N, C-alpha and C positions, 0 to 999 in steps of 0.2 A: 275509180272504181262504186258503184251504187251501192245504195243501202243493203240491198237483197246478196251480192256481194258478199257485199263486209261481213254481211252476217252468216254467211257459209265458212266464211274462213274462221269468225267467229266460234263457230260448229263443230268446224272440223281440228282446231284449236284445244277445245276443251276437251273431245272424245279421245284424242292423241297424245293429250298431255299426263295422262295418269297411266296410260302402256308405260310412256318413257320411262315415269317414274320409277314405275313398277319395272321394268330392267335396268332402270341405275342402280335398286337395288338390291334386283337379282345378281350384275359383277360385282360387285361388294361381297357378297356372300358367298361367290364361286371363282374370287380370282386365285387362290390356291388351288382349283381345278384344272384340269386338265385344258387344251386348247380350245379342243371339240366341241366341249362347255360350253365355256366364254365364244365363240365363233355364233354358235345357234343361239344361244341368248343375243347378241347383234342381229342378229338378221330376222331370228324371229320377231325384237319390238320393232322395228322397218316396217317387218309384211302386218305384224296385229295393229300395228298406228296408223298404217294406211286403211284396214278395213274398220278401224273403228270410226275415222271419220268420214267415211266413202257411211257406211252404217247409217253415222248420225246424222249426215248432210241428209242423204235421203230418206230419214225417220221424219226429218223439217220442210221438206220439199212438201208434202205429204202426195207424196208416190202414189201412184192405185195397187192395190195388194199383189195386182200382176207382178205392175212392174217392178215392185218394191222385191219380190219374191225372186223374179230373174238377177236382178241388184246383188238380193241376198247370196243365192247361190254362185253367182261368179264370181265375188270377193271372195266368198267360204272357198270355192274349188281353186282360186287362185294363190291364197291366201295358206289354201294345205300343198298346193304343188314350191311354193316359195319357201314353207317350212321342211320341205323333204328334204329339196335341193340342199337348203344349209346346215339338215345334219351329214348329208354326206361328204358336201366341200370342207363342213368342219373338222370331220373324220379325216378324209384326204388330205389335208392342210394339219394336222393333229402329229400322221403319221410324217407324212415330210416334214417336219421341225422334228421332229424327234430322229428320224432317219438322219438329218443335219448333225444336230445333237452330238450325236453316237460316230458320226465321221468326222468330228471335228477332235472327237474325244482319240478317237484313233489316229487321226494325225499327228496329234500332241504326243502321242503314245511312241508311235514311232521315232516321231522327229528327236525325242528324247534318247527312246531306246537306240536310236542310229549315230549319236554325240554321245552316249556311254558306248558303245559299241567304238567307236574313232578314237575313243580317250583310255578305254583299256588294251587295242590295239596297238597303239605310237607307246605306253608307257612299255609293251611287252616284246613291239621289233624293236625298243631303245635300248633294253638290258642284251641282249642277243650280240645286235651289232658292232655294238659297245666293247664287249667282249671279241667277235672275229677284229675288229679294227686293231685291239692292244693284241690278239698273238700274232696278223701276219705282220704288223708291225713289229715288233718283237723277232720273227723269221728274217723279217728283210734286211732287217740294221745286224742282223747276227748276233743279236744278244744270248738267245741261246741257240745253241749249236752241238750238245752233246746228245747222242740218238736219241736215247731214253726220252728226256725232255720235249724234243722234239718230233718224237710219233705220238706223245702223249697230246701235244698241240695238234698234229695233226687230225688223232684221235678226236678230239675237244673240240673241231671245224669241221669236222663233218658230221658230231652230234645237234651242233649249234643250226647247220643251215639243211638236216631233216628237219628240225625242229622249227624252222622257219618254212622250210613248204609247205611240211604239212598246217602251219597256219594262214598261208596262202590260199592251199586249196581249200579247208577249210570257207573261206572270206568266197572264190567261186562260189563253192556250194548254196553258198546263205545268200547270196544275191542273186544264183538263179530261180532259189525257190522263190524270194520276195519278189525277181521280177515278175513268175510265171512264167517262167520259160525253160520250165523242169518238164522235160517229154518222158513218158514212162510208158515202158515195152512191155506189156503183162502177160504172164504168162502163169501157168501154172509151179508154185514154186515149195515144195518140203523145207518147212522151217525147221528137220532134224537136219540135213544136211546143210541148212544154212547156218544153225547154233553151230554147228560140226563147225565147221570151216572159219567162222568167227572165235571159235576157242580158241581153237591152233593159230591162228591169229595174236590173236593176245597173250597166250601161253607164254612167250618168254617174256615178257613184262613181268607175267605174275609169277614166272619162278621166279625173276630179282629180285623180287619184293616180299618174295617167300608167302602168297596169296595162293590159297586154292581153289582151284575150277571143279566145280562138280554140276556134270547137268543130270536135273530130280529121271530117273527112270519113267516112261512117259509113250504114251500113242500119238507120236508126233503127227500135224494135220497138217494138210495142205491147201496153202492159200493162192489170189488170187493177184499179181504182183509181179514188182521185177526184181529181177534176185540182185541186183548189183545195188539198186538203193537200198530194200532192205535189207543185204549183209551189212553195208553200210550204218543203217541203227541201229543192227544188235552189235558191230562192232564199239560203234562209240557209248551205248550202255555197259556192255561190259571194261573197257577202258575207263570209263568213268565208276565203274563202281572196283574197279581195281586199286586206283588211283584211292581212293578215301579209304580201303580197309584197311586197317592197320594189319602190319610184320601177323605172320601165322594166322591170319584169319581168313574167311571160308566168302566164295559167291558162289551163290547157287544162284541157275538156269534150268527153266521149266518151261514145259508149254502144253497144250489142250486143247477140247474145244467141248464150247457149252449151247445153252438154248441163242445166244448171238452172237457165235458165231468162231472164229476162230484170235487163241491169244496165247500171249510169251511174257515168259517174267525174270525179268532178273533184279536178285535180292541181292544186297550187299551187310556187309559191317561196319558201318561206320559211325555206329552210335546214333544216328537219327538224325533229321535236319529240323530246325527247329521252328514251331507253328507258324510261324508267320513270310518264311520262308519258302515254306509251299508253292504257293500261287505262283509261284516267280523262278523257280527253279531253270521253267523252260525259255524263259528269257533272254534275248542276244546279249553276251557280255556279263549274265548276274552269276555269280561266284559263291552268293554264300557269306558268311563270317569269313574273316582270317583265316580260320585255322582249315578252310575249305580251299581260299586263295594262294595259299603256298604253293601248289602244284604246280604253279607253272602254264595252266592253259590258259587258253583266249577264252572261255567258257562261251564256245560256241558250240561244242561236240551235244549239248540237249537239246540245244534247239532245233540244230540241223536236225535230227532226230523228229524233231516234234513239226519241221515241217515235210520231211518224207514221208512220215507216216498219215501226216491228217490230207498230203498227195495222194493216197492210198484209198482216201475216205477210212481211215483208220485212225484209231484213239489211242492216248498215250497221259497217263496218269501217274504219279508216285504218291504212298503215305508211307508214314515211317511202321516200320513192324519189326520187333525186336529180332536181331542185335544192331538194326539198321532201319534203311530204308529198301521198300520194292515198288522197281518202276516194272507196269503193265502195259502193255503195248496189245492191242484190237483190231484183228484184220477179219475185211470180210474173205470166206469162204469163194472160191473159185463157182 
């Protein structure tokens, strides 16, 4: 390498090093900032180092005023393009990184929810299955042969079988929702008819517990949705309200329409949900504190309701309203 070449290298290094040092200092200051900012600094330092080295070497080579002007314009344009590209790429990489982190967090949450669901369902299946086996063996071995206890055993076997069938049905519905295999046949649905049918379906269990079901007088709106799926949403909300409402309590159902669309609400008298549990009531297999988990349900009803409402591009929320809590479903109008 000739002396001239060494001199050019030295000039380029001398002009580029301050830029690199400034870039290192900037990265230290921005180490807690966004990925886009850090990537922009890295690329910007590389571009500016090249620009500084080229300009320093060009100045030392005693170029004519015209040639020096051309070099400055070319380097400035190239540097500006490089910086703009760095900003765009930095933002894109930042968005991708955020999306990947969120996707990973969602995947971990789903996996944790799946494990929790398996644990809950295994526990809830074990108890009725053990009871069914014990009653079947008692009937088979002739331990119970009097007509009255035999009839009672048959009644209990039927009840536990219905309960297991309901759990299997809930699991199947939840799996369809999570797999995206839910097919909705949308039509104009009257919330008045929907709520009337749901109240009639839940009325026997409410009467057995001496819980009153009251539909508030209202102008019942019409929504765009699937009658079958929306009916299940209302039944799940009513069944949940009846389950957690004490004896002689009241469950109130109302509906209406405002600027945001149609809505329906179900209010129980459960005494309220702890503030820390409110964001989790729609999670799979979540049943809250022990007092709310003694009903024997699998904790799938509200998760299914949320999945069906969101499939209709609606929203569902819950808040504490004395003497219990109020579930509100918002649905698009046709």
